[in-house]
Residue frames as a rotation matrix with the C-alpha (Angstrom) as fourth column:
UNK 1
0.579 0.816 0.000 0.00
0.816 -0.579 0.000 0.00
0.000 0.000 -1.000 0.00
UNK 2
-0.348 -0.653 0.672 1.27
0.627 -0.696 -0.351 3.44
0.697 0.299 0.652 -0.93
UNK 3
0.274 0.391 -0.879 1.14
0.933 -0.331 0.144 5.58
-0.234 -0.859 -0.455 2.18
UNK 4
-0.451 -0.359 0.817 0.92
0.637 -0.771 0.013 9.06
0.625 0.526 0.576 0.70
UNK 5
-0.976 0.022 0.215 -0.26
-0.141 -0.818 -0.557 12.34
0.164 -0.574 0.802 2.20
UNK 6
-0.188 0.982 0.004 -3.94
-0.762 -0.148 0.630 11.51
0.619 0.115 0.777 1.60
UNK 7
0.070 0.135 -0.988 -3.54
0.328 0.933 0.151 8.18
0.942 -0.335 0.021 3.40
UNK 8
-0.681 -0.452 -0.577 -2.15
0.674 -0.076 -0.735 9.92
0.288 -0.889 0.356 6.48
UNK 9
-0.869 0.386 0.309 -4.65
-0.414 -0.910 -0.028 12.81
0.271 -0.152 0.951 6.36
UNK 10
0.031 0.969 -0.243 -7.52
-0.626 0.209 0.751 10.32
0.779 0.129 0.614 6.59
UNK 11
-0.489 -0.239 -0.839 -6.26
0.432 0.769 -0.471 8.48
0.757 -0.593 -0.273 9.67
UNK 12
0.651 0.757 0.062 -8.16
0.228 -0.272 0.935 8.82
0.724 -0.594 -0.349 12.95
UNK 13
-0.387 -0.902 0.192 -5.49
0.151 -0.267 -0.952 10.77
0.910 -0.339 0.239 14.85
UNK 14
0.172 0.353 -0.920 -5.68
0.961 0.147 0.235 11.04
0.218 -0.924 -0.314 18.63
UNK 15
0.003 -0.096 0.995 -6.36
0.173 -0.980 -0.095 14.73
0.985 0.172 0.014 19.29
UNK 16
-0.212 -0.097 -0.972 -5.45
0.977 -0.054 -0.208 16.36
-0.032 -0.994 0.107 22.57
UNK 17
0.095 0.342 0.935 -7.31
0.392 -0.876 0.281 19.64
0.915 0.340 -0.218 23.09
UNK 18
0.026 -0.095 -0.995 -6.67
0.995 -0.096 0.035 22.17
-0.099 -0.991 0.092 25.82
UNK 19
0.813 0.206 0.545 -6.43
0.269 -0.962 -0.037 25.79
0.517 0.177 -0.837 26.81
UNK 20
-0.063 -0.837 -0.543 -3.60
0.994 -0.104 0.045 27.96
-0.094 -0.537 0.838 28.00
UNK 21
0.809 0.247 -0.533 -2.69
0.268 -0.962 -0.039 31.61
-0.523 -0.111 -0.845 28.34
UNK 22
0.550 -0.642 0.533 -0.47
0.590 -0.153 -0.793 33.56
0.591 0.751 0.295 25.96
UNK 23
-0.449 -0.864 -0.228 2.31
0.801 -0.277 -0.530 35.91
0.395 -0.421 0.817 27.10
UNK 24
-0.747 0.243 0.619 -0.26
-0.268 -0.962 0.054 38.68
0.608 -0.125 0.784 27.65
UNK 25
-0.875 0.391 0.286 -2.54
-0.181 0.282 -0.942 36.51
-0.449 -0.876 -0.176 29.77
UNK 26
-0.087 0.864 -0.496 -5.12
-0.982 -0.158 -0.105 35.98
-0.169 0.478 0.862 27.01
UNK 27
0.026 0.145 0.989 -6.64
-0.234 0.963 -0.135 32.50
-0.972 -0.228 0.059 26.70
UNK 28
-0.141 -0.016 -0.990 -6.16
-0.987 0.080 0.139 30.38
0.077 0.997 -0.027 23.58
UNK 29
0.729 0.408 0.549 -7.00
-0.415 0.902 -0.119 26.83
-0.544 -0.141 0.827 22.54
UNK 30
-0.323 -0.845 -0.426 -4.54
-0.926 0.187 0.329 24.27
-0.198 0.501 -0.843 21.28
UNK 31
0.903 0.428 0.039 -4.70
-0.405 0.877 -0.258 20.93
-0.145 0.217 0.965 19.53
UNK 32
-0.289 -0.955 0.065 -1.90
-0.892 0.293 0.344 18.41
-0.348 0.042 -0.937 19.76
UNK 33
0.615 0.404 -0.678 -1.71
-0.632 0.766 -0.116 14.98
0.472 0.500 0.726 18.17
UNK 34
0.716 -0.273 0.643 -0.60
-0.469 0.494 0.732 12.14
-0.517 -0.825 0.226 20.43
UNK 35
0.726 -0.388 0.568 1.10
0.550 0.823 -0.142 10.21
-0.412 0.416 0.811 17.64
UNK 36
0.245 -0.650 0.719 3.07
0.671 -0.422 -0.610 13.27
0.700 0.632 0.332 16.40
UNK 37
0.277 -0.109 -0.955 4.68
0.929 -0.223 0.295 14.83
-0.246 -0.969 0.040 19.50
UNK 38
-0.743 -0.641 -0.193 6.08
0.564 -0.755 0.335 17.77
-0.360 0.140 0.922 17.54
UNK 39
-0.506 0.620 0.599 2.61
0.500 -0.355 0.790 18.85
0.702 0.700 -0.131 16.34
UNK 40
-0.390 0.502 -0.772 0.69
0.721 -0.354 -0.595 21.71
-0.572 -0.789 -0.224 17.98
UNK 41
-0.520 0.320 0.792 -1.87
0.540 -0.595 0.595 24.13
0.662 0.737 0.136 16.57
UNK 42
-0.624 0.247 -0.742 -3.23
0.621 -0.420 -0.662 27.17
-0.475 -0.874 0.109 18.42
UNK 43
-0.470 0.541 0.698 -6.24
0.439 -0.543 0.716 29.44
0.766 0.643 0.017 17.86
UNK 44
-0.816 0.168 0.553 -8.33
-0.471 -0.748 -0.467 31.94
0.335 -0.642 0.690 19.79
UNK 45
0.127 0.891 0.435 -11.35
-0.961 0.220 -0.169 29.59
-0.246 -0.396 0.885 19.92
UNK 46
-0.388 -0.212 0.897 -11.76
-0.179 0.972 0.152 25.82
-0.904 -0.102 -0.416 19.94
UNK 47
0.663 0.696 0.277 -13.97
0.182 0.209 -0.961 26.11
-0.727 0.687 0.012 16.86
UNK 48
0.742 -0.462 -0.486 -11.18
-0.671 -0.504 -0.544 27.82
0.006 0.730 -0.684 14.89
UNK 49
-0.281 -0.873 0.399 -8.62
-0.834 0.427 0.349 25.32
-0.475 -0.235 -0.848 16.15
UNK 50
-0.113 0.320 0.941 -10.79
0.128 0.943 -0.306 22.37
-0.985 0.086 -0.148 15.04
UNK 51
0.851 0.518 -0.084 -11.56
0.031 -0.209 -0.977 24.07
-0.524 0.829 -0.194 11.74
UNK 52
0.798 -0.529 -0.289 -7.94
-0.573 -0.519 -0.634 24.83
0.185 0.672 -0.717 10.82
UNK 53
0.301 -0.774 0.558 -5.55
-0.606 0.297 0.738 22.34
-0.737 -0.560 -0.380 12.43
UNK 54
0.592 -0.030 0.805 -5.64
0.416 0.867 -0.273 20.02
-0.690 0.497 0.526 9.41
UNK 55
0.945 -0.318 0.080 -3.91
-0.105 -0.524 -0.845 22.65
0.311 0.790 -0.528 7.25
UNK 56
0.266 -0.884 0.384 -0.91
-0.964 -0.253 0.085 22.55
0.022 -0.392 -0.920 9.57
UNK 57
0.321 -0.102 0.942 -1.15
-0.289 0.936 0.200 18.77
-0.902 -0.336 0.271 9.91
UNK 58
0.947 0.053 0.316 -0.89
0.277 0.361 -0.891 18.44
-0.161 0.931 0.327 6.12
UNK 59
0.653 -0.749 0.109 2.26
-0.549 -0.568 -0.614 20.59
0.521 0.341 -0.782 6.08
UNK 60
0.156 -0.583 0.798 3.80
-0.900 0.249 0.358 18.63
-0.407 -0.773 -0.486 8.97
UNK 61
0.527 0.116 0.842 3.09
0.029 0.988 -0.154 15.30
-0.849 0.105 0.517 7.29
UNK 62
0.980 -0.193 0.057 4.47
0.041 -0.086 -0.995 16.53
0.197 0.977 -0.076 3.96
UNK 63
0.344 -0.900 0.267 7.74
-0.874 -0.411 -0.259 17.45
0.343 -0.144 -0.928 5.66
UNK 64
0.130 -0.265 0.956 7.89
-0.671 0.686 0.281 14.16
-0.730 -0.678 -0.089 7.52
UNK 65
0.805 0.205 0.557 7.32
0.229 0.759 -0.609 12.21
-0.548 0.618 0.564 4.31
UNK 66
0.861 -0.508 0.003 9.90
-0.248 -0.424 -0.871 14.30
0.444 0.750 -0.491 2.45
UNK 67
0.060 -0.870 0.489 12.46
-0.973 -0.161 -0.167 13.72
0.224 -0.465 -0.856 5.20
UNK 68
0.007 0.050 -0.999 11.51
-0.211 0.976 0.047 10.02
0.977 0.210 0.017 5.35
UNK 69
-0.684 -0.138 0.716 10.71
-0.714 -0.073 -0.696 10.31
0.148 -0.988 -0.048 9.04
UNK 70
-0.818 0.453 -0.354 8.83
0.480 0.877 0.015 7.50
0.317 -0.158 -0.935 10.71
UNK 71
-0.497 0.759 0.420 5.16
-0.716 -0.633 0.296 8.40
0.491 -0.153 0.858 11.13
UNK 72
-0.981 0.192 0.028 3.55
0.128 0.747 -0.653 6.53
-0.146 -0.637 -0.757 13.99
UNK 73
-0.547 0.837 0.010 -0.05
-0.162 -0.118 0.980 5.74
0.821 0.535 0.201 13.11
UNK 74
-0.102 0.610 0.786 -3.00
-0.983 -0.182 0.013 5.75
0.151 -0.771 0.618 15.51
UNK 75
0.867 0.494 0.057 -3.25
-0.493 0.837 0.238 2.44
0.070 -0.234 0.970 17.34
UNK 76
0.333 -0.827 -0.453 0.45
0.145 0.519 -0.842 1.61
0.932 0.215 0.292 17.05
UNK 77
0.867 -0.061 -0.495 2.04
0.499 0.122 0.858 0.88
0.008 -0.991 0.136 20.39
UNK 78
0.662 -0.727 0.184 4.88
-0.730 -0.681 -0.060 3.00
0.169 -0.095 -0.981 21.69
UNK 79
0.370 -0.645 -0.669 8.12
0.228 0.761 -0.607 1.11
0.901 0.072 0.429 21.68
UNK 80
0.984 -0.021 0.175 9.08
-0.175 -0.235 0.956 0.73
0.021 -0.972 -0.235 25.30
UNK 81
0.173 -0.984 0.049 12.70
-0.864 -0.175 -0.472 1.10
0.473 0.040 -0.880 26.30
UNK 82
0.702 -0.105 -0.704 14.41
0.277 0.952 0.133 -2.14
0.656 -0.289 0.697 27.24
UNK 83
0.713 -0.371 0.595 15.92
-0.642 -0.686 0.343 -0.78
0.281 -0.626 -0.727 30.44
UNK 84
0.779 -0.439 0.447 17.74
0.001 0.715 0.700 -4.01
-0.627 -0.545 0.557 31.23
UNK 85
0.474 -0.635 0.610 19.80
0.880 0.324 -0.347 -3.73
0.023 0.701 0.712 28.04
UNK 86
0.577 -0.236 0.782 20.50
0.084 -0.935 -0.344 -0.04
0.812 0.264 -0.520 28.68
UNK 87
0.557 -0.345 0.755 21.73
-0.821 -0.366 0.438 -0.49
0.125 -0.864 -0.487 32.24
UNK 88
-0.205 -0.717 -0.666 24.73
-0.474 0.668 -0.574 -2.74
0.856 0.198 -0.477 32.92
C-alpha cells in the first residue's frame, strides 16, 4: 500500500485539546496529536482550532514524508525502552 499524504490525512489521529494563556494573559485553545509529539496548533477559539488544524497537519506530514521520518499511526504501540539492556 502506498502511504501518501492523503492516506495519512484520513487516519483517525488522537487529538489532545486544551487551553492555556499567551504571554499577555489571554486565553487560547490548542490541539496536539498524540502520535506526532512535535505537532501543535493554536487558535483563539476551539472552533477555529478544530476548523484549521488540518492545514498545519498536512504541512507537517508533507515534511515528515519528504524527510523520510517514521510516522507513527493511531493504534500503534509506543516502543518501550528495554531498560535491562540499557543499564549494565
